[in-house]
Backbone as a chain_set.jsonl record, in Angstrom:
{"seq": "MNKRNKNLYAMAITAMLLGLGMLVPYLTGRIPQVGKFFSPLHIPVLICALTCGWKWALGLGVALPLINSAVSLMPRFPDKAVPMVFELAVYGLAAGLVYAAFLRRNGKKNHWPYLILSLFIAMVLGRLVGGAAKGALFTFILPDQTSYTVSAFFAMLFADYFAGTAVGAAIHLVLIPPIVMALEKARLSPLAQSVQ", "coords": {"N": [[33.972, -91.145, 140.181], [33.164, -94.396, 140.673], [31.428, -97.343, 138.955], [30.054, -98.524, 141.401], [29.739, -96.662, 143.196], [28.233, -94.84, 141.793], [25.874, -96.184, 141.497], [24.969, -96.564, 144.45], [25.005, -93.944, 145.018], [22.805, -93.076, 143.025], [20.89, -94.508, 144.214], [20.543, -93.527, 146.708], [19.759, -90.541, 145.916], [17.326, -91.507, 144.639], [15.925, -92.238, 146.576], [15.766, -89.989, 148.188], [14.251, -88.351, 146.466], [11.868, -89.789, 146.375], [11.056, -89.479, 149.123], [10.474, -86.802, 148.842], [8.755, -86.696, 146.941], [6.408, -87.707, 148.459], [6.142, -86.011, 150.253], [5.632, -83.249, 149.402], [3.152, -83.333, 147.806], [1.37, -84.071, 150.139], [1.625, -81.406, 151.168], [0.797, -79.92, 149.319], [-1.544, -80.938, 148.687], [-3.678, -80.239, 150.304], [-4.612, -77.638, 149.303], [-6.295, -78.156, 146.578], [-6.356, -76.885, 143.957], [-3.628, -75.729, 143.723], [-2.32, -78.235, 143.827], [-3.181, -79.496, 141.197], [-2.382, -77.464, 139.25], [0.304, -77.621, 139.953], [1.333, -80.144, 139.86], [2.883, -82.113, 141.751], [3.941, -84.719, 141.626], [5.332, -85.255, 139.532], [7.471, -83.742, 139.367], [9.658, -84.925, 141.093], [10.038, -87.486, 139.567], [11.072, -86.702, 137.164], [13.351, -85.237, 137.792], [14.907, -87.303, 138.496], [15.183, -88.877, 136.685], [16.673, -87.356, 134.833], [18.815, -87.066, 136.299], [19.407, -89.475, 137.734], [18.921, -91.708, 135.797], [17.14, -93.424, 133.412], [16.368, -96.042, 134.559], [16.147, -95.917, 137.294], [14.224, -93.946, 137.283], [12.133, -94.962, 136.184], [11.362, -96.819, 138.096], [10.754, -95.25, 140.255], [8.533, -93.875, 139.127], [6.698, -95.83, 138.872], [6.451, -96.487, 141.441], [5.858, -94.131, 143.109], [3.061, -93.08, 142.859], [1.568, -95.103, 143.742], [2.156, -95.807, 146.295], [1.89, -93.155, 147.573], [-0.965, -93.069, 147.182], [-1.812, -95.533, 148.83], [-0.655, -94.46, 151.323], [-2.042, -91.733, 151.585], [-4.197, -91.704, 150.315], [-4.196, -90.157, 148.137], [-2.867, -90.021, 144.969], [-6.283, -90.778, 144.17], [-7.041, -94.342, 144.315], [-8.378, -96.677, 141.936], [-8.842, -94.859, 139.902], [-7.528, -92.388, 139.627], [-4.88, -93.162, 140.455], [-3.791, -95.301, 138.906], [-3.833, -94.515, 136.15], [-1.959, -92.353, 136.581], [0.51, -94.009, 137.454], [1.124, -95.248, 134.732], [1.551, -92.683, 133.208], [3.8, -91.492, 134.79], [5.697, -93.388, 134.971], [6.629, -93.572, 132.225], [7.109, -90.885, 131.712], [9.608, -91.041, 133.252], [11.079, -92.99, 132.049], [11.297, -92.229, 129.472], [12.436, -89.495, 129.624], [14.865, -90.032, 130.758], [16.206, -91.832, 128.934], [16.301, -90.21, 126.594], [18.008, -88.137, 127.337], [20.178, -89.174, 128.351], [20.901, -90.014, 125.673], [21.187, -87.784, 124.333], [23.466, -86.742, 125.774], [25.323, -88.607, 125.405], [25.91, -87.815, 122.932], [26.508, -85.319, 122.536], [28.453, -84.61, 124.704], [30.319, -82.216, 126.502], [29.125, -80.189, 125.876], [26.888, -77.229, 126.072], [24.205, -78.118, 128.041], [21.319, -77.252, 128.611], [19.696, -76.857, 126.297], [19.137, -79.422, 125.748], [18.163, -80.844, 128.223], [15.675, -79.379, 128.299], [14.397, -80.366, 125.944], [14.326, -82.993, 126.199], [12.513, -83.292, 128.327], [10.348, -82.045, 127.39], [9.697, -83.942, 125.252], [9.599, -86.269, 127.038], [7.227, -85.344, 128.579], [5.106, -84.967, 126.581], [4.74, -87.619, 125.689], [4.362, -89.098, 128.026], [1.871, -87.838, 129.056], [0.217, -88.513, 126.709], [0.492, -91.617, 127.035], [-0.533, -91.739, 129.638], [-3.362, -90.851, 129.397], [-4.105, -92.591, 127.334], [-4.176, -94.989, 129.053], [-5.957, -94.171, 131.087], [-8.473, -94.121, 129.561], [-8.419, -96.669, 128.697], [-8.656, -97.812, 131.334], [-11.48, -96.875, 132.027], [-12.824, -97.615, 129.986], [-12.715, -100.635, 129.795], [-12.184, -101.583, 132.544], [-13.286, -100.149, 134.523], [-16.258, -99.798, 133.569], [-18.672, -98.979, 134.474], [-18.647, -96.239, 135.433], [-17.819, -94.49, 133.588], [-17.601, -94.375, 130.022], [-15.757, -94.225, 127.139], [-15.978, -92.78, 123.997], [-14.212, -92.7, 120.896], [-14.18, -89.976, 120.022], [-14.803, -88.854, 122.619], [-12.646, -89.724, 124.105], [-10.22, -88.415, 123.179], [-11.322, -85.894, 123.552], [-11.316, -85.895, 126.446], [-8.245, -86.557, 126.659], [-7.005, -84.235, 125.739], [-8.135, -82.101, 127.425], [-7.83, -82.799, 130.175], [-4.897, -83.527, 129.935], [-3.295, -82.202, 128.807], [-4.332, -79.486, 128.294], [-5.275, -79.009, 130.753], [-2.926, -79.288, 132.326], [-1.368, -77.33, 131.43], [0.019, -75.342, 133.005], [1.495, -76.594, 135.061], [3.324, -78.017, 133.445], [4.845, -75.632, 132.328], [5.78, -74.674, 134.606], [7.315, -77.006, 135.476], [9.266, -76.95, 133.308], [10.719, -74.445, 133.627], [11.618, -74.997, 136.287], [12.834, -77.347, 136.777], [15.166, -77.921, 134.844], [17.307, -76.182, 135.817], [17.9, -77.157, 138.557], [19.009, -79.757, 137.794], [21.132, -78.892, 136.222], [22.762, -77.618, 138.345], [23.321, -79.881, 139.759], [24.612, -81.326, 138.056], [27.045, -79.508, 137.601], [28.297, -79.65, 140.192], [29.132, -81.916, 140.157], [27.481, -84.084, 140.823], [25.447, -85.673, 139.566], [24.733, -88.838, 138.56], [24.128, -89.828, 136.424], [25.013, -87.978, 134.382], [27.956, -88.286, 134.913], [28.311, -90.521, 134.01], [28.168, -90.651, 131.43], [30.013, -89.072, 130.444]], "CA": [[33.151, -91.989, 140.755], [32.974, -95.762, 140.091], [30.3, -97.624, 139.025], [29.328, -98.805, 142.394], [29.392, -95.34, 143.877], [27.444, -93.901, 141.186], [24.441, -96.773, 141.894], [24.695, -96.007, 145.368], [24.477, -92.593, 144.784], [21.727, -93.106, 142.317], [19.836, -95.06, 145.07], [20.25, -92.431, 147.767], [19.005, -89.686, 145.439], [15.844, -91.773, 144.288], [15.188, -92.333, 147.711], [15.41, -88.834, 148.711], [13.0, -87.823, 145.689], [10.647, -90.505, 146.759], [10.431, -88.793, 150.39], [9.881, -85.771, 148.43], [7.324, -86.915, 146.16], [5.481, -88.058, 149.396], [5.899, -84.665, 151.251], [4.966, -82.331, 148.6], [1.797, -83.622, 147.689], [0.732, -83.888, 151.21], [1.265, -80.086, 151.372], [-0.132, -79.114, 148.269], [-3.049, -81.741, 148.562], [-4.656, -79.125, 151.261], [-5.202, -76.854, 148.265], [-6.387, -78.858, 145.401], [-6.036, -76.234, 142.65], [-2.142, -75.748, 143.408], [-1.75, -79.478, 143.342], [-3.363, -79.74, 139.836], [-1.302, -76.92, 138.531], [1.59, -77.767, 140.169], [1.71, -81.684, 139.306], [3.986, -82.214, 142.426], [4.547, -85.8, 141.752], [6.203, -85.256, 138.166], [8.752, -83.187, 139.645], [10.735, -85.947, 141.358], [10.214, -88.508, 138.875], [11.719, -86.04, 135.912], [14.468, -84.931, 138.378], [15.31, -88.753, 138.942], [15.334, -89.296, 135.291], [17.69, -86.662, 134.41], [20.186, -87.225, 136.993], [19.979, -90.871, 137.789], [18.797, -92.457, 134.521], [15.845, -93.851, 133.122], [15.766, -97.273, 135.416], [15.692, -95.251, 138.723], [13.319, -92.869, 137.184], [10.888, -95.415, 135.956], [10.955, -97.546, 139.399], [10.18, -94.338, 141.048], [7.624, -93.578, 138.681], [5.772, -96.714, 139.252], [5.766, -96.631, 143.152], [5.268, -92.941, 144.037], [1.539, -93.018, 142.822], [0.942, -96.355, 144.239], [2.575, -95.392, 147.609], [1.234, -91.951, 148.005], [-2.519, -93.945, 147.344], [-1.821, -96.193, 149.953], [-0.672, -93.673, 152.423], [-2.791, -90.45, 152.091], [-5.214, -91.448, 149.444], [-3.92, -89.011, 146.971], [-4.261, -89.915, 144.161], [-7.331, -91.831, 144.32], [-7.206, -95.504, 143.71], [-7.739, -96.729, 140.726], [-9.277, -94.064, 138.737], [-6.598, -91.331, 139.499], [-3.317, -93.597, 140.702], [-3.535, -96.163, 137.893], [-3.064, -94.019, 134.761], [-0.785, -91.782, 136.881], [1.601, -94.781, 137.227], [1.854, -95.148, 133.685], [2.223, -91.152, 133.09], [4.928, -91.231, 135.342], [6.772, -94.498, 134.408], [6.881, -93.069, 130.723], [8.113, -89.847, 132.15], [10.967, -91.653, 133.874], [11.687, -93.826, 131.001], [11.503, -91.26, 128.087], [13.385, -88.528, 129.895], [16.213, -90.602, 131.073], [16.83, -92.358, 127.661], [16.38, -89.403, 125.538], [18.681, -87.021, 127.988], [21.205, -89.77, 128.155], [21.216, -90.047, 124.309], [21.765, -86.226, 124.128], [24.649, -86.548, 126.587], [26.508, -89.439, 124.648], [26.392, -87.313, 121.475], [26.947, -84.172, 122.811], [29.489, -84.559, 125.683], [30.458, -81.339, 127.737], [28.656, -78.976, 125.315], [25.616, -76.78, 126.979], [23.262, -79.177, 128.076], [20.258, -76.633, 128.587], [18.56, -77.427, 125.248], [19.011, -80.765, 125.697], [17.234, -80.8, 129.2], [14.392, -78.659, 127.93], [13.892, -81.214, 124.897], [14.096, -83.968, 126.941], [11.461, -82.923, 129.393], [9.35, -81.775, 126.555], [9.379, -85.124, 124.807], [8.962, -86.86, 128.062], [5.92, -84.868, 129.011], [4.107, -85.56, 125.694], [4.617, -89.002, 125.725], [3.657, -89.318, 129.319], [0.648, -87.671, 128.83], [-0.614, -89.358, 125.855], [0.177, -92.813, 127.601], [-1.517, -91.393, 130.762], [-4.549, -90.586, 128.771], [-4.686, -93.986, 127.153], [-4.58, -95.945, 130.414], [-7.377, -93.75, 131.601], [-9.292, -94.24, 128.566], [-8.74, -98.07, 128.848], [-9.261, -98.188, 132.678], [-12.693, -96.717, 132.322], [-13.708, -98.44, 129.061], [-12.523, -102.046, 129.947], [-12.173, -102.247, 133.776], [-14.519, -99.527, 135.153], [-17.1, -99.086, 132.736], [-20.204, -98.348, 135.139], [-18.468, -95.231, 135.927], [-18.072, -93.776, 132.499], [-17.219, -94.993, 129.149], [-15.287, -93.234, 126.43], [-15.851, -93.083, 122.546], [-13.112, -92.297, 120.236], [-14.208, -88.255, 120.077], [-14.916, -88.366, 123.876], [-11.207, -90.023, 124.651], [-9.637, -87.204, 122.732], [-11.542, -84.403, 124.209], [-10.727, -85.971, 127.726], [-6.993, -86.388, 126.642], [-6.798, -82.794, 125.459], [-8.944, -81.258, 128.629], [-7.216, -83.692, 131.404], [-3.575, -84.147, 130.053], [-2.648, -81.045, 127.977], [-4.642, -77.98, 128.57], [-5.418, -78.802, 132.361], [-1.77, -79.442, 132.748], [-0.276, -76.493, 130.864], [0.573, -74.475, 133.59], [2.374, -77.433, 135.66], [4.363, -78.317, 132.492], [5.466, -74.761, 132.152], [6.573, -74.801, 135.815], [8.526, -77.93, 135.216], [10.284, -76.519, 132.153], [11.287, -73.439, 134.394], [12.246, -75.47, 137.579], [13.847, -78.521, 136.665], [16.613, -77.555, 134.381], [18.235, -75.455, 136.695], [18.196, -78.31, 139.673], [19.834, -80.605, 137.315], [22.504, -78.163, 135.871], [23.181, -77.516, 139.349], [23.646, -81.147, 140.218], [25.868, -81.675, 137.09], [27.769, -78.67, 138.155], [28.674, -80.118, 141.125], [29.477, -83.497, 140.059], [26.726, -84.8, 141.741], [24.656, -86.321, 138.938], [25.075, -90.026, 138.115], [24.016, -89.959, 134.832], [26.088, -87.156, 133.384], [29.076, -88.595, 135.2], [28.523, -92.014, 133.413], [27.974, -90.62, 130.007], [31.0, -88.482, 129.942]], "C": [[33.076, -93.311, 140.063], [31.603, -96.165, 140.009], [29.422, -98.037, 140.258], [28.843, -97.755, 143.064], [28.536, -94.804, 143.348], [25.853, -94.832, 141.417], [24.153, -96.514, 143.224], [24.175, -94.635, 145.69], [22.921, -92.413, 144.23], [20.352, -93.556, 143.221], [19.57, -94.183, 146.113], [19.437, -91.317, 146.972], [17.648, -90.305, 144.99], [15.187, -91.828, 145.634], [14.728, -91.284, 148.262], [14.242, -88.098, 147.971], [11.755, -88.674, 146.105], [10.032, -89.85, 148.024], [9.934, -87.544, 149.724], [8.83, -85.554, 147.736], [6.148, -87.449, 147.135], [5.09, -86.873, 149.967], [5.228, -83.742, 150.538], [3.574, -82.38, 148.235], [0.759, -83.669, 148.754], [0.463, -82.52, 151.496], [0.491, -79.302, 150.411], [-1.613, -79.771, 148.253], [-3.971, -80.929, 149.24], [-5.234, -78.15, 150.334], [-5.299, -77.626, 147.02], [-6.106, -78.23, 143.89], [-4.51, -75.992, 142.252], [-1.807, -77.041, 143.257], [-2.037, -79.948, 141.948], [-2.787, -78.987, 139.14], [-0.047, -76.998, 138.664], [2.192, -79.357, 139.916], [2.981, -81.872, 140.129], [4.64, -83.666, 142.44], [5.448, -86.166, 140.285], [7.365, -84.904, 138.513], [9.883, -84.201, 140.01], [10.841, -87.059, 140.29], [11.32, -87.694, 137.572], [13.249, -85.682, 136.492], [15.461, -86.182, 138.264], [15.924, -89.34, 137.412], [16.591, -88.756, 134.546], [19.043, -86.762, 135.249], [20.517, -88.651, 137.386], [19.787, -92.023, 136.717], [17.535, -92.977, 134.394], [15.454, -95.191, 134.052], [15.366, -96.658, 136.595], [14.393, -94.581, 138.402], [11.949, -93.696, 137.144], [10.379, -96.506, 137.161], [10.279, -96.476, 140.237], [8.957, -93.873, 140.482], [6.355, -94.257, 138.889], [5.401, -96.702, 140.682], [5.172, -95.353, 143.656], [3.77, -92.887, 143.912], [0.707, -93.909, 143.697], [1.211, -96.003, 146.068], [1.594, -94.554, 148.228], [-0.542, -92.357, 147.976], [-2.587, -94.532, 148.438], [-1.817, -95.457, 151.348], [-1.459, -92.544, 152.727], [-4.059, -90.831, 151.156], [-5.525, -90.627, 148.2], [-2.819, -89.545, 146.176], [-5.028, -91.183, 144.498], [-7.056, -93.206, 143.678], [-8.426, -96.263, 143.089], [-7.654, -95.891, 139.78], [-8.175, -93.213, 138.619], [-4.924, -92.212, 139.363], [-2.946, -94.609, 139.534], [-3.151, -95.623, 136.53], [-1.906, -92.892, 135.234], [0.588, -92.851, 136.79], [2.109, -94.887, 135.816], [2.309, -93.878, 132.86], [3.703, -91.042, 133.362], [6.042, -92.274, 135.045], [7.081, -94.076, 133.051], [7.714, -91.899, 130.801], [9.473, -90.188, 132.402], [11.88, -92.33, 132.66], [12.41, -93.11, 129.711], [12.509, -90.285, 128.487], [14.868, -89.038, 130.041], [17.0, -91.213, 129.783], [17.19, -91.224, 126.901], [17.618, -88.412, 126.131], [20.078, -87.727, 127.805], [21.853, -89.893, 126.693], [21.971, -88.794, 123.713], [23.341, -86.123, 124.679], [25.873, -87.089, 125.956], [26.858, -88.631, 123.504], [26.958, -86.113, 121.632], [28.108, -83.841, 123.607], [29.366, -83.462, 126.451], [29.815, -80.073, 126.947], [27.468, -78.563, 126.52], [24.59, -77.644, 126.943], [21.723, -78.628, 128.34], [19.48, -77.06, 127.724], [18.209, -78.93, 125.439], [18.101, -81.298, 127.062], [15.717, -80.569, 128.927], [13.831, -79.819, 126.9], [13.592, -82.335, 125.376], [12.882, -84.281, 127.86], [10.215, -82.799, 128.428], [9.073, -83.059, 125.929], [8.835, -86.276, 125.69], [7.52, -86.485, 128.396], [4.728, -85.089, 127.993], [3.915, -86.822, 125.598], [3.956, -89.648, 126.855], [2.276, -89.146, 129.291], [-0.158, -88.437, 127.966], [-0.688, -91.067, 126.613], [-0.745, -93.133, 128.964], [-2.707, -91.437, 130.108], [-5.074, -91.76, 128.108], [-4.889, -94.878, 128.299], [-5.408, -95.302, 131.224], [-8.389, -94.214, 130.87], [-9.537, -95.757, 128.678], [-9.043, -98.659, 130.051], [-10.684, -97.884, 132.653], [-13.573, -97.359, 131.099], [-13.696, -99.924, 129.48], [-13.012, -102.474, 131.521], [-13.312, -101.613, 134.802], [-15.776, -99.003, 134.413], [-18.631, -98.642, 133.089], [-19.816, -96.954, 135.309], [-18.477, -94.308, 134.681], [-17.418, -94.458, 131.424], [-16.439, -93.709, 127.646], [-15.336, -93.924, 124.864], [-14.539, -92.391, 121.899], [-12.99, -90.625, 120.44], [-13.931, -88.013, 121.583], [-13.175, -88.583, 124.508], [-10.314, -88.782, 124.244], [-9.707, -85.937, 123.305], [-11.11, -84.674, 125.713], [-8.785, -85.796, 127.717], [-6.487, -84.897, 126.617], [-7.156, -81.999, 126.798], [-7.995, -81.686, 129.868], [-5.486, -83.457, 131.337], [-2.847, -83.173, 129.359], [-3.158, -79.648, 128.625], [-4.921, -77.983, 130.205], [-4.144, -79.05, 132.932], [-0.585, -78.328, 132.409], [0.76, -75.797, 131.925], [1.749, -75.161, 134.538], [3.281, -77.705, 134.826], [5.13, -77.165, 132.4], [6.16, -74.609, 133.474], [7.529, -75.655, 135.963], [9.586, -77.601, 134.308], [11.042, -75.451, 132.774], [12.003, -73.97, 135.637], [13.081, -76.383, 137.48], [15.224, -78.433, 136.086], [17.712, -77.039, 135.216], [18.749, -76.291, 138.16], [19.35, -79.087, 138.862], [20.849, -79.974, 136.7], [23.249, -78.235, 137.118], [24.012, -78.711, 139.636], [24.799, -81.426, 139.317], [26.812, -80.697, 137.325], [28.623, -78.973, 138.873], [29.243, -81.686, 141.33], [28.527, -84.458, 140.65], [25.497, -85.642, 141.138], [25.239, -88.027, 138.316], [25.301, -90.176, 136.698], [24.672, -89.21, 133.784], [27.667, -87.553, 133.7], [29.289, -89.941, 134.371], [28.636, -91.729, 131.811], [29.453, -89.731, 129.284], [32.695, -88.8, 130.284]], "O": [[32.92, -93.302, 138.842], [30.701, -95.654, 140.673], [28.198, -97.924, 140.192], [27.701, -97.76, 143.523], [27.793, -94.143, 144.075], [24.799, -94.2, 141.494], [22.979, -96.179, 143.385], [23.224, -94.302, 146.397], [22.037, -91.788, 144.815], [19.195, -93.166, 143.065], [18.401, -94.035, 146.467], [18.305, -91.151, 147.426], [16.734, -89.48, 144.974], [14.013, -91.492, 145.787], [13.617, -91.255, 148.792], [13.419, -87.397, 148.56], [10.655, -88.123, 146.138], [8.821, -89.652, 148.121], [8.818, -87.202, 150.113], [8.086, -84.574, 147.776], [5.023, -87.616, 146.663], [3.908, -86.62, 150.195], [4.162, -83.354, 151.014], [2.874, -81.38, 148.399], [-0.429, -83.419, 148.547], [-0.624, -82.204, 151.98], [-0.24, -78.331, 150.61], [-2.629, -79.191, 147.87], [-5.113, -80.884, 148.783], [-6.393, -77.803, 150.564], [-4.252, -77.729, 146.38], [-5.742, -78.874, 142.906], [-4.064, -75.996, 141.104], [-0.875, -77.19, 142.467], [-1.249, -80.752, 141.449], [-2.428, -79.536, 138.098], [0.753, -76.6, 137.817], [3.392, -79.609, 139.811], [4.068, -81.838, 139.553], [5.662, -83.888, 143.089], [6.084, -87.202, 140.093], [8.348, -85.537, 138.128], [10.9, -84.299, 139.324], [11.965, -87.554, 140.214], [12.322, -88.302, 137.193], [14.231, -85.819, 135.763], [16.65, -86.045, 137.975], [16.899, -90.061, 137.203], [17.354, -89.425, 133.848], [20.161, -86.533, 134.786], [21.682, -89.05, 137.396], [20.399, -93.089, 136.771], [16.813, -92.952, 135.391], [14.258, -95.385, 134.271], [14.207, -96.847, 136.963], [13.486, -94.648, 139.231], [10.93, -93.387, 137.762], [9.237, -96.964, 137.182], [9.285, -96.783, 140.894], [8.173, -93.408, 141.309], [5.258, -93.72, 139.043], [4.251, -96.875, 141.085], [4.22, -95.33, 144.436], [3.177, -92.626, 144.959], [-0.385, -93.684, 144.219], [0.288, -96.021, 146.883], [0.744, -94.87, 149.061], [-1.274, -91.85, 148.826], [-3.458, -94.127, 149.208], [-2.608, -95.662, 152.268], [-1.656, -92.244, 153.904], [-5.033, -90.103, 151.346], [-6.543, -90.454, 147.529], [-1.725, -89.532, 146.74], [-4.613, -92.254, 144.94], [-6.836, -93.202, 142.467], [-9.428, -96.433, 143.784], [-6.776, -95.901, 138.917], [-7.7, -93.175, 137.484], [-4.064, -92.001, 138.509], [-1.754, -94.703, 139.244], [-2.287, -96.166, 135.842], [-1.037, -92.548, 134.432], [1.579, -92.53, 136.133], [3.299, -94.679, 135.579], [3.208, -93.92, 132.02], [4.589, -90.673, 132.591], [7.212, -91.921, 134.9], [8.235, -94.422, 132.802], [8.775, -91.775, 130.19], [10.404, -89.652, 131.801], [13.084, -92.179, 132.455], [13.501, -93.281, 129.167], [13.485, -90.174, 127.745], [15.847, -88.511, 129.514], [18.217, -91.095, 129.639], [18.355, -91.158, 126.507], [18.251, -87.862, 125.23], [21.015, -87.145, 127.259], [23.07, -89.88, 126.511], [22.936, -88.735, 122.951], [24.236, -85.523, 124.084], [26.983, -86.565, 125.865], [28.005, -88.69, 123.061], [27.9, -85.795, 120.906], [28.779, -82.861, 123.285], [28.382, -83.46, 127.191], [30.018, -78.956, 127.423], [27.176, -79.225, 127.516], [24.067, -77.943, 125.869], [20.846, -79.491, 128.299], [18.491, -77.679, 128.114], [17.102, -79.442, 125.271], [17.318, -82.222, 126.842], [14.787, -81.318, 129.226], [12.678, -80.175, 127.139], [12.516, -82.813, 125.018], [12.411, -85.403, 128.043], [9.173, -83.406, 128.679], [7.893, -83.352, 126.122], [7.944, -87.056, 125.353], [6.678, -87.38, 128.471], [3.587, -85.34, 128.379], [2.756, -87.183, 125.393], [3.144, -90.565, 126.735], [1.501, -90.087, 129.462], [-1.165, -89.001, 128.394], [-1.766, -91.652, 126.716], [-1.372, -94.138, 129.301], [-3.238, -92.504, 130.415], [-6.27, -92.039, 128.192], [-5.947, -95.505, 128.351], [-5.665, -95.919, 132.258], [-9.3, -94.766, 131.488], [-10.696, -96.166, 128.751], [-9.578, -99.767, 130.103], [-11.322, -98.691, 133.33], [-14.78, -97.578, 131.197], [-14.807, -100.455, 129.498], [-13.858, -103.325, 131.794], [-14.01, -102.233, 135.605], [-16.246, -97.89, 134.652], [-19.488, -98.156, 132.352], [-20.823, -96.248, 135.349], [-19.191, -93.309, 134.771], [-16.554, -95.245, 131.811], [-16.785, -92.543, 127.455], [-14.955, -95.044, 124.524], [-13.934, -91.533, 122.542], [-11.991, -90.067, 120.894], [-13.073, -87.204, 121.937], [-12.608, -87.749, 125.215], [-9.705, -88.207, 125.146], [-8.816, -85.121, 123.542], [-10.549, -83.737, 126.281], [-8.149, -85.117, 128.524], [-5.652, -84.47, 127.414], [-6.298, -81.206, 127.185], [-7.437, -80.784, 130.494], [-4.822, -83.254, 132.353], [-1.629, -83.351, 129.324], [-2.473, -78.899, 129.322], [-4.763, -76.939, 130.838], [-4.153, -79.047, 134.163], [0.577, -78.297, 132.814], [1.978, -75.706, 131.769], [2.775, -74.533, 134.8], [4.385, -77.687, 135.37], [6.327, -77.45, 132.368], [7.359, -74.369, 133.337], [8.579, -75.31, 136.504], [10.742, -77.959, 134.535], [12.226, -75.486, 132.441], [13.001, -73.354, 136.01], [14.141, -76.291, 138.098], [16.245, -78.783, 136.679], [18.86, -77.483, 135.233], [19.818, -76.048, 138.721], [20.514, -79.037, 139.259], [21.78, -80.773, 136.601], [24.32, -78.841, 137.11], [25.234, -78.626, 139.751], [25.888, -81.742, 139.797], [27.884, -81.29, 137.199], [29.785, -78.736, 138.545], [29.62, -82.329, 142.309], [28.885, -85.603, 140.929], [24.679, -86.206, 141.864], [26.247, -88.09, 137.612], [26.279, -90.516, 136.033], [24.878, -89.585, 132.63], [28.551, -87.223, 132.909], [30.426, -90.344, 134.126], [29.157, -92.548, 131.053], [29.835, -89.724, 128.114], [33.572, -88.146, 129.721]]}, "num_chains": 1, "name": "protein.A"}
């Protein structure tokens, strides 16, 4: 696969993941508890990062919450959508950069542990940045709704971004690596093709 074909293929995968990222939340949004635990917007961004690279995933992470908010009002703008933009952008950036670095260093060895580690690093960083964005949003831009002291910020960060999404994180760690490995095995991962 030459560079031009890799870019076209990465664009096609990203477009399909954008469509998936618009469809799945629409379906799970009918049952809010399922959507909260499943975190459906996270999955396309993480798959994009691990197959297309950080640039495509960063763009998808920024676009997906904003488009969904404009089209279906989920996530609600600005209090839910804006922090999610930061969270998903960091997911795409971190997962793509970390996984590419692992692939360059380890070549054709078993990628499974690197996928898990890349996902874990991205999820922790994304949740920290998403929580910080939410705290800044409510402290400086929407102060009438609520304000965060330092202790309240850390309580919100833990409750909303770690404890409240633990089930979704576990689902992502189980669901995403087999998809990415299948794409790599079929030689349909532009990121894996570019570093090998």
